[in-house]
C-alpha positions in Angstrom: 0.0 0.0 0.0 1.2 3.5 -0.8 0.3 6.7 0.9 1.4 10.0 -0.6 1.3 12.8 1.9 1.2 15.6 -0.7 -1.8 14.3 -2.5 -3.7 12.3 0.1 -3.1 14.6 3.1 -1.7 18.1 2.3 1.0 19.8 0.4 1.4 22.0 3.5 1.7 19.8 6.6 1.9 21.9 9.7 2.6 21.4 13.4 2.3 18.6 15.9 -1.3 18.8 17.1 -4.5 20.2 15.6 -4.7 23.3 17.9 -1.3 24.4 16.4 -2.2 24.2 12.7 -4.5 23.0 10.0 -2.7 19.8 8.9 -1.0 18.4 12.0 1.1 15.3 12.4 -1.4 14.0 15.0 -4.1 13.9 12.2 -1.8 12.2 9.7 -0.8 9.6 12.3 -4.5 8.9 13.0 -5.2 8.5 9.3 -2.3 6.2 8.5 -2.4 4.0 11.6 -5.3 1.8 10.6 -3.8 1.3 7.1 -0.4 0.5 8.5 -1.8 -2.0 11.0 -3.8 -3.7 8.2 -0.6 -4.0 6.2 1.3 -5.4 9.2 -1.5 -8.0 9.7 -1.4 -9.0 6.0 2.5 -8.9 6.0 2.5 -6.3 3.3 4.7 -3.2 3.0 3.2 0.2 3.8 5.0 2.9 1.9 4.7 6.5 3.0 5.9 9.1 0.4 7.2 12.3 1.8 7.9 14.0 -1.5 5.9 16.9 -3.0 5.1 19.0 0.1 6.3 22.5 1.0 8.4 20.8 3.8 8.2 19.4 7.3 8.7 20.6 10.8 10.5 18.4 13.2 7.5 18.4 15.6 5.2 17.2 12.7 7.5 14.3 11.8 8.1 13.3 15.4 4.4 13.2 16.1 3.7 11.0 13.1 6.6 8.6 13.4 7.5 8.7 17.1 3.8 8.6 17.8 3.5 5.2 16.0 5.3 3.7 19.0 4.4 6.2 21.8 0.7 6.7 21.1 -0.3 3.9 18.8 1.8 1.2 20.5 2.9 -0.4 17.2 5.6 -3.0 17.7 9.1 -1.7 16.7 10.0 -4.9 14.8 6.7 -4.7 12.8 7.6 -1.1 11.8 11.1 -2.2 10.8 9.7 -5.0 8.7 6.7 -3.4 7.1 7.0 0.5 7.2 8.9 1.9 4.2 9.6 5.6 4.0 10.2 7.3 0.6 11.8 10.7 0.0 13.6 11.2 -3.2 13.6 15.0 -2.7 15.2 15.0 0.7 16.7 11.6 1.4 17.9 12.7 4.9 14.2 12.8 6.0 14.1 9.0 5.9 16.8 8.7 8.5 15.2 11.5 10.5 11.8 9.7 10.6 13.5 6.5 11.7 15.4 8.3 14.5 12.0 9.5 15.9 10.7 5.9 15.9 13.9 4.6 17.5 13.9 7.4 20.2 10.3 6.5 21.1 11.2 2.8 21.3 14.2 3.6 23.5 12.1 5.8 25.8 9.9 2.9 26.6 12.7 1.3 28.7 
């Protein structure tokens, strides 16, 4: 399954939570979580495409990706196996997103 943020969510993602902006990371996480969980259950890759937007704030990305562990309680190994992050425009964003997932996983200890 593929989810393209720029066309399926917004070309202008904003802040962490809804009270801070119109297209927050919290909302995107709530949208993609059921799709991601369905892919994990079917053992299928879930691709999230970061290209085509005006850019991302760190709080937005942390809320989406760190929140998969912190809020949605998705298993880290399942994320590693089935979540795929695409960014041809800014490849460093892929590593940044994974760092938020890893930080959330390490904070559980």
